[in-house]
C-alpha positions as CSV (number, residue, x, y, z in Angstrom):
1,M,-110.0,97.1,28.1
2,K,-112.6,100.0,27.5
3,E,-113.8,98.3,24.2
4,Q,-114.2,94.9,25.9
5,I,-116.3,96.5,28.7
6,Q,-118.5,98.2,26.2
7,E,-119.0,95.0,24.1
8,K,-119.9,93.0,27.2
9,F,-122.3,95.8,28.5
10,R,-124.2,95.7,25.2
11,T,-124.3,91.9,25.3
12,L,-125.7,91.8,28.8
13,Y,-128.0,94.8,28.9
14,G,-128.7,95.7,25.2
15,C,-127.7,99.3,25.5
16,D,-124.9,101.7,26.3
17,G,-124.0,103.4,29.6
18,E,-121.5,106.0,30.6
19,M,-117.9,105.3,31.3
20,F,-116.0,106.1,34.5
21,A,-112.5,105.4,35.8
22,S,-110.3,105.7,38.8
23,A,-106.7,104.9,39.6
24,G,-104.6,102.7,41.7
25,R,-101.9,104.5,43.6
26,I,-98.3,104.5,44.7
27,N,-97.0,106.0,47.9
28,L,-93.5,107.4,47.7
29,I,-93.2,107.5,51.5
30,G,-95.4,107.5,54.5
31,E,-96.6,104.0,55.2
32,H,-99.0,103.1,58.0
33,T,-99.1,106.8,59.0
34,D,-102.5,107.5,57.5
35,Y,-104.6,105.8,60.3
36,N,-102.2,107.4,62.8
37,G,-103.2,110.9,61.6
38,G,-99.9,111.5,60.0
39,Y,-98.6,112.6,56.6
40,V,-98.5,110.5,53.4
41,F,-97.1,111.2,50.0
42,P,-99.1,109.3,47.3
43,G,-99.9,109.7,43.7
44,A,-102.4,108.1,41.3
45,I,-101.0,105.8,38.6
46,D,-101.9,104.9,35.1
47,C,-103.4,101.6,36.2
48,G,-106.9,101.5,37.5
49,I,-110.6,100.4,37.2
50,I,-112.9,101.3,34.3
51,A,-116.6,100.8,34.6
52,E,-119.6,101.3,32.3
53,V,-122.7,102.2,34.4
54,K,-126.3,103.0,33.6
55,P,-129.3,103.4,35.9
56,N,-131.9,100.6,35.2
57,G,-135.0,102.0,36.8
58,T,-135.2,99.2,39.5
59,A,-134.1,98.7,43.1
60,K,-131.4,96.2,42.0
61,V,-127.8,96.4,41.0
62,R,-126.7,94.1,38.2
63,A,-122.9,93.9,38.1
64,Y,-120.5,91.9,36.0
65,S,-116.8,91.6,36.7
66,L,-114.9,91.1,33.4
67,D,-111.8,90.0,35.3
68,Y,-113.6,87.3,37.3
69,D,-116.1,86.5,34.6
70,E,-118.8,86.6,37.2
71,F,-122.3,88.2,37.4
72,V,-124.0,89.3,40.6
73,E,-127.4,90.9,41.3
74,F,-128.2,92.4,44.7
75,G,-130.6,94.9,46.4
76,L,-129.7,98.1,48.1
77,N,-130.8,97.3,51.6
78,E,-128.4,96.4,54.4
79,E,-129.5,92.8,54.4
80,D,-128.8,92.4,50.7
81,K,-125.0,92.3,50.9
82,P,-123.6,89.9,48.3
83,E,-121.3,87.0,49.1
84,Q,-118.7,87.8,46.5
85,S,-115.9,89.9,47.9
86,W,-115.6,92.1,44.8
87,A,-119.3,92.8,44.8
88,S,-119.2,93.8,48.5
89,Y,-117.1,96.8,47.5
90,I,-119.8,98.1,45.1
91,F,-122.5,97.3,47.6
92,G,-120.6,99.1,50.3
93,V,-120.2,102.3,48.2
94,C,-124.0,102.2,47.5
95,R,-124.8,101.9,51.2
96,E,-122.3,104.5,52.3
97,T,-123.5,106.9,49.7
98,A,-127.1,106.5,50.9
99,K,-126.1,106.9,54.6
100,R,-124.8,110.4,53.6
101,G,-128.1,111.4,52.0
102,G,-127.1,110.6,48.5
103,K,-129.7,109.1,46.0
104,V,-128.8,105.6,44.9
105,E,-131.1,103.5,42.7
106,G,-130.6,100.3,40.8
107,F,-128.0,100.3,38.0
108,D,-126.3,98.0,35.6
109,T,-122.5,97.8,35.3
110,V,-119.6,96.0,33.7
111,F,-116.1,96.8,34.9
112,A,-112.5,95.6,34.7
113,G,-109.1,96.7,35.9
114,D,-105.5,96.6,35.2
115,V,-104.2,97.2,38.7
116,P,-102.0,94.2,39.6
117,L,-103.9,92.4,42.3
118,G,-102.1,91.8,45.6
119,A,-99.2,94.2,44.7
120,G,-100.1,96.9,47.2
121,L,-101.3,99.3,44.5
122,S,-104.8,99.5,46.0
123,S,-107.1,98.0,43.5
124,S,-109.8,98.1,46.1
125,A,-109.6,101.9,46.5
126,A,-109.7,102.3,42.7
127,L,-112.9,100.2,42.5
128,E,-114.5,102.1,45.4
129,S,-113.6,105.5,43.9
130,T,-114.8,104.6,40.5
131,F,-118.3,103.7,41.8
132,A,-118.4,106.5,44.3
133,F,-117.6,109.0,41.5
134,A,-120.0,107.3,39.1
135,L,-123.0,107.3,41.5
136,N,-122.4,110.9,42.4
137,Y,-122.5,111.9,38.8
138,L,-125.3,109.7,37.6
139,F,-127.7,110.6,40.4
140,D,-126.6,114.2,40.6
141,N,-125.8,114.0,44.3
142,G,-123.4,116.9,44.5
143,I,-121.2,115.1,47.0
144,D,-117.8,116.8,47.4
145,K,-114.6,115.0,46.6
146,F,-113.5,114.7,50.3
147,T,-116.7,112.8,51.1
148,L,-116.3,110.6,48.1
149,A,-112.9,109.5,49.5
150,K,-114.5,108.9,52.9
151,I,-117.3,106.8,51.3
152,G,-114.5,104.5,50.0
153,Q,-112.8,104.4,53.3
154,S,-116.0,103.6,55.2
155,T,-116.8,100.8,52.7
156,E,-113.5,99.2,53.7
157,H,-114.3,99.6,57.4
158,N,-118.0,98.5,57.4
159,Y,-118.2,96.0,54.5
160,C,-114.7,94.6,53.9
161,G,-113.2,94.3,57.3
162,V,-110.1,96.5,57.0
163,K,-109.7,99.5,59.3
164,C,-107.7,101.4,56.7
165,G,-106.8,105.1,56.7
166,I,-107.8,107.6,54.1
167,M,-104.8,107.6,51.9
168,D,-105.7,105.1,49.2
169,Q,-109.1,106.5,48.5
170,F,-107.9,110.1,48.7
171,A,-105.2,109.4,46.1
172,S,-107.7,107.6,43.8
173,I,-110.1,110.5,44.0
174,F,-107.7,113.5,44.0
175,G,-104.9,112.1,41.9
176,K,-103.3,114.6,39.4
177,S,-101.1,113.8,36.4
178,G,-97.5,114.6,37.1
179,S,-98.0,115.4,40.8
180,L,-97.7,113.6,44.1
181,I,-99.9,114.7,47.0
182,L,-98.7,115.6,50.5
183,L,-101.7,114.8,52.6
184,N,-102.2,115.4,56.3
185,C,-104.5,112.5,57.2
186,K,-105.7,114.2,60.4
187,T,-106.8,117.5,58.9
188,L,-107.1,116.4,55.2
189,E,-105.1,119.4,54.2
190,Y,-103.2,118.6,51.1
191,K,-100.7,120.1,48.6
192,Y,-99.7,118.9,45.1
193,F,-95.9,118.5,44.5
194,P,-94.9,118.3,40.8
195,F,-93.0,115.1,40.4
196,N,-90.8,114.7,37.4
197,P,-87.4,113.5,38.7
198,K,-85.0,114.1,35.8
199,G,-82.4,111.5,35.5
200,Y,-84.4,109.0,37.6
201,R,-87.2,106.5,37.2
202,L,-89.7,105.1,39.7
203,V,-90.2,101.4,39.2
204,L,-92.2,98.8,41.2
205,V,-90.8,95.3,41.6
206,D,-93.7,92.9,42.4
207,S,-92.6,90.0,44.5
208,C,-95.8,88.1,43.5
209,V,-96.3,87.3,47.1
210,K,-100.0,88.2,47.9
211,H,-100.5,90.5,50.7
212,E,-103.7,90.1,52.9
213,L,-104.6,93.5,54.4
214,A,-107.8,92.1,55.8
215,S,-105.8,89.7,58.0
216,S,-105.7,90.4,61.7
217,A,-102.1,91.4,61.4
218,Y,-103.0,94.8,59.8
219,N,-105.7,95.6,62.4
220,K,-103.5,94.4,65.2
221,R,-100.9,97.0,64.3
222,R,-103.5,99.8,64.3
223,E,-104.5,98.6,67.8
224,S,-100.9,98.8,69.0
225,C,-100.6,102.4,67.8
226,E,-103.9,103.4,69.4
227,R,-102.7,102.0,72.8
228,A,-99.5,103.8,72.6
229,A,-101.2,107.0,71.6
230,R,-103.6,106.7,74.6
231,A,-100.7,106.1,77.0
232,I,-98.9,109.2,75.7
233,A,-102.1,111.3,76.0
234,R,-102.3,110.6,79.7
235,N,-99.2,112.9,80.0
236,H,-100.0,115.1,77.0
237,P,-103.7,115.5,76.6
238,D,-103.5,117.2,73.2
239,V,-102.3,113.9,71.6
240,E,-105.1,112.4,69.6
241,F,-103.0,110.4,67.2
242,L,-99.5,109.1,67.3
243,S,-98.7,111.7,64.7
244,D,-99.2,114.4,67.4
245,A,-96.5,112.8,69.6
246,K,-92.9,113.6,70.0
247,R,-90.3,110.8,70.2
248,V,-89.4,111.8,73.8
249,W,-93.0,111.5,74.8
250,L,-92.9,107.8,73.7
251,D,-89.9,107.2,75.9
252,E,-91.8,108.6,78.9
253,V,-94.4,105.7,78.7
254,R,-92.0,102.9,77.7
255,S,-92.6,101.1,81.0
256,E,-96.3,101.5,80.7
257,I,-96.8,99.7,77.3
258,S,-95.6,96.5,75.8
259,E,-92.4,96.3,73.9
260,E,-94.4,95.4,70.8
261,D,-96.5,98.5,71.1
262,F,-93.4,100.6,71.7
263,I,-91.6,99.6,68.6
264,R,-94.7,100.0,66.4
265,A,-95.1,103.5,67.7
266,E,-91.4,104.2,67.3
267,Y,-91.6,103.4,63.6
268,V,-94.7,105.6,63.1
269,I,-93.3,108.7,64.8
270,G,-90.2,108.4,62.8
271,E,-92.1,107.8,59.5
272,V,-94.1,111.0,60.0
273,Q,-90.9,113.1,60.1
274,R,-89.5,111.2,57.1
275,V,-92.3,112.2,54.9
276,L,-91.6,115.9,55.7
277,D,-87.9,115.4,55.1
278,V,-88.6,113.9,51.7
279,C,-90.8,116.9,50.7
280,D,-88.0,119.3,51.8
281,A,-85.5,117.2,49.8
282,L,-87.6,117.2,46.6
283,E,-88.0,120.9,46.7
284,R,-84.1,121.1,46.7
285,G,-83.9,118.4,44.0
286,D,-81.9,116.3,46.5
287,Y,-82.9,112.8,45.4
288,E,-80.1,111.2,47.4
289,T,-81.8,112.2,50.6
290,V,-85.2,111.1,49.2
291,G,-83.6,107.6,48.5
292,E,-82.0,107.4,51.9
293,M,-85.3,108.1,53.6
294,M,-86.9,105.3,51.6
295,Y,-84.2,102.9,52.8
296,Q,-84.8,104.0,56.4
297,T,-88.5,103.4,56.0
298,H,-87.9,99.9,54.7
299,F,-85.7,99.2,57.8
300,G,-88.5,100.4,60.0
301,L,-91.2,98.5,58.3
302,S,-89.1,95.3,58.3
303,R,-87.6,95.4,61.8
304,L,-90.0,97.6,63.9
305,Y,-93.4,97.3,62.2
306,E,-92.7,93.8,61.0
307,V,-94.8,93.9,57.9
308,S,-92.1,92.9,55.4
309,C,-91.2,89.4,54.3
310,E,-88.2,87.4,53.1
311,E,-88.8,88.3,49.4
312,L,-89.2,92.0,50.0
313,D,-86.1,92.2,52.2
314,F,-84.2,90.4,49.5
315,L,-85.3,92.9,46.9
316,N,-84.3,95.8,49.2
317,R,-80.8,94.4,49.8
318,L,-80.4,93.8,46.1
319,A,-81.3,97.4,45.4
320,R,-78.6,98.5,47.7
321,K,-76.1,96.3,46.0
322,C,-77.1,97.7,42.6
323,D,-76.6,101.3,43.9
324,V,-80.3,102.1,43.5
325,T,-80.9,105.5,45.1
326,G,-83.9,104.4,47.2
327,S,-86.0,101.3,47.8
328,R,-88.6,100.1,50.2
329,V,-91.6,97.9,50.7
330,M,-94.7,99.8,49.5
331,G,-98.3,99.4,50.8
332,G,-99.6,97.6,53.8
333,G,-96.9,95.0,53.6
334,F,-97.0,91.2,54.1
335,G,-96.0,90.9,50.4
336,G,-96.6,93.0,47.3
337,C,-94.0,95.4,45.8
338,T,-91.0,97.4,46.5
339,I,-90.9,100.9,45.1
340,N,-87.5,101.9,43.8
341,L,-86.0,105.3,42.8
342,V,-83.4,104.4,40.1
343,K,-80.9,106.5,38.1
344,D,-81.6,106.1,34.4
345,E,-78.1,104.7,33.7
346,L,-78.5,102.0,36.3
347,Y,-82.0,101.0,35.4
348,D,-81.3,98.2,32.9
349,G,-78.7,96.6,35.1
350,F,-80.9,96.7,38.2
351,I,-83.9,95.1,36.4
352,S,-81.7,92.4,34.9
353,A,-80.2,91.6,38.3
354,V,-83.6,91.5,39.9
355,K,-85.1,89.1,37.4
356,E,-82.1,86.8,37.5
357,Q,-81.3,86.7,41.2
358,F,-84.9,86.8,42.5
359,T,-85.9,84.0,40.2
360,A,-82.9,81.9,41.2
361,R,-83.6,82.5,44.9
362,F,-87.4,82.0,45.0
363,G,-88.2,80.0,42.0
364,H,-90.5,82.5,40.3
365,A,-89.9,85.7,38.4
366,P,-90.9,89.1,39.8
367,K,-93.0,91.5,37.8
368,I,-91.8,94.9,36.8
369,Y,-94.0,98.0,36.5
370,D,-92.7,101.4,35.5
371,V,-94.6,104.2,37.4
372,V,-96.5,106.9,35.5
373,I,-98.3,109.4,37.8
374,S,-101.8,109.9,36.4
375,D,-105.2,111.4,37.1
376,G,-107.7,110.1,39.7
377,A,-111.4,109.5,39.5
378,R,-113.0,110.9,36.3
379,K,-115.7,110.4,33.7
380,L,-114.4,109.0,30.4
381,E,-115.6,110.5,27.1
């Protein structure tokens, strides 16, 4: 992929630029907790975005997507937002960098990625983080890594229509090979956890059902959580996010909020605790507890948060039948992947059963991705 990018860059622009990359991410546990100020437990993976970038001495950005075989040119003012959705991410990073006092001038770029689109591995955060890191380096802005992650998040909010939390961008920027990150999304305190589960493998099963995070369904769930948090805060003023609330405090306001808002909040409060339980279990080497927490998360996402789908529920049930240690829908939901913690000796049988039974049930084969925890945003030599 790197060589293809370099060849296209020379063809388009007649010179060489500098190479940058950032990663997609998995999240072992902690789904829909980030925008609720809770804990998440992600890691960067060995799939991501690579971009070649070079300032061009103008006030225009010239960008070519190798994956879409599409070229776009746009200015750097607010009214210059391009129509193409992929280009809006790059434009948004330029604008959000400038809003924070960073220097942004015109540049040429060619980029490509190997993050499976629509699988819940956050190809968008990888794209944002690649360009946030690149612009910071090329224009010597000295912006810290926390702010680079926030630039990506604000790009989603202000230019792409998704009111996401900070997790995806944080993992793409801060990712570290061989480690997961326990992140408090309220305080941005974080801790690296070495992750090398001997005797187990992490594998993603992609349902090939495209999820649409920009749909109103995602933002509606955030609004439910915010209403529940406000109701709880009337009795407990220190509650800023649902992550601050105790389960009994939610019961206190059950008659004051809708049943839908109640079950959304019930899931989130439970999920915040599950993340901490998984961290404790990992420190003990207790992968059975880790797996059971993953199954509980899937139940909550399916029945309470209602972001699963028939294909993902099928994969989760099949994992149980195959004695997989842990399995759950990963990402925002509405399609995408399950993430599975599988004993080495059960791996081949599980994958075989998944391919055969899923294909028979839904008429198309799932895709399988073995997870390798990798580094986040970086300059390539």
